[in-house]
N, C-alpha and C positions, 0 to 999 in steps of 0.2 A: 532465532527465534525470537529473543528480547526484545532486538529493534520493532520487529510486527507485534509485539504485543505495547510495545510505547505507542507506537503507531495507532492502533485499536482505541488506547486510549484518549490520545488526542482527538480522533473523531468525534469520540463521546464527549469530551470538553467541547469541543467546536459545538455541538447542539446545545449544550447547557451554555455556556459562555456568554450570550447576549444576555441573558438572564440575570447572571450571577456579575458582570459586569457592568449592566445595568443600562444598556443599549437596544433594550427589546421592543421600545415604543418606535424605533427606527423601521421604515419599511423595507428596503430590500438587502439591508444588511443580516437581520436574522433569518430571512427565507433565503439568502446563498449558504448560510450555516447550516441551516436545517436540511440544506439540498447533500452539502458537499459531505458534512460531516458521518451521516451512515455508511455514504460509500466509501469513504476514505476506511471507515472501520470494517466494514464486509470485506474489503480486498485485505487488509490487515489480518483479520482473522481466519481466512480461506486460506491465506500464504504461510499459515503456523505449521502446516504438515509439508514433507520433503515433495510430494508427488504434485502440490499446487502450490510451490514457493515462487515459481516466476510471477505471478499474479500481484506481487508485491509489487511489481513495475507499472501496474495498473494504477497506483496511485501517483505516479510521477506527473501526469498530465494534470490531475486533481490538486497538487501542490503547487506548480506552477500556476493554475489558475489563482489560487490563495493568494499569491505572490502576486499576480497582477489586477484582481479583484477588486482592490481599495482604488486603484486608478478608471476602471472600466467603467466600476458600477457608480464612482463619484461617492467614496465613504464621506461623509461629513462628521464622523469620528475621530477623534484620534485613538482613542482606546482600543475602537474596534478594527481601525488600521494594522497598529502594532501587533494587536492578537492574530489578526489574519498574515501579515507577515512572519511572526513568529512560528506560529504552527504550520503554516506553508515554507518556511526554512527547514524545521526540525522533521517534516515529511518527508520532503524530499530528501535530504542527506540519508534520515535512516532505510528509505526504499532500497536503498542499493545496498544494504547489509546482506549478505546472502546466507547467511546461519550455515550451520556444518550439517553435511550431508553425510550421512552413516550407512546408507542404503543405495544401489544402482536399478534403475526399474527399467533398463532394456535399451534406453537411446531414445526411443521414438521410431518413426517411419524410416529414418534416414540409416538407423541400423541395420535394417534389411536387404539392404544394398553394399553392406560393407563384409569383407571374409571374415574379420576379426570382431564380430560383433558378440556381444553379451552374449546371445542366442545360439550362436555356433560355439562357445565355448562352453557353455551348459549342454550342447548339444553330444558336445564330445565326451566331458566328463561321464555324462551319462552313459554314453556307449561302451567306455572303458571297463565298467563295474560287472 
């Protein structure tokens, strides 16, 4: 979960960075960061819980976009390029950190087709009581 907390902070940083680093007057750079930042923070916060942890991977395409955006959008500010590259690399790396799983939630629809699924084991336990 620590990795997703950092990703949420990075998403919030991305929203504020254009004003803090002094390139808020640029046209496309702050717009891009104001769109991508809240989405990164949202997916990171949703993935704090075990049942929704897989949503951390939704930040991967956003991180790749941050790595490509300086060239696709033609950033003319070197500090903005560095910020986009650093945040993109950090978000990309931290999105692959799974976190500790403490509970099992049944395995999804595929578990219904298995004979040794969590549901079948629970049913056997309850039947023996």
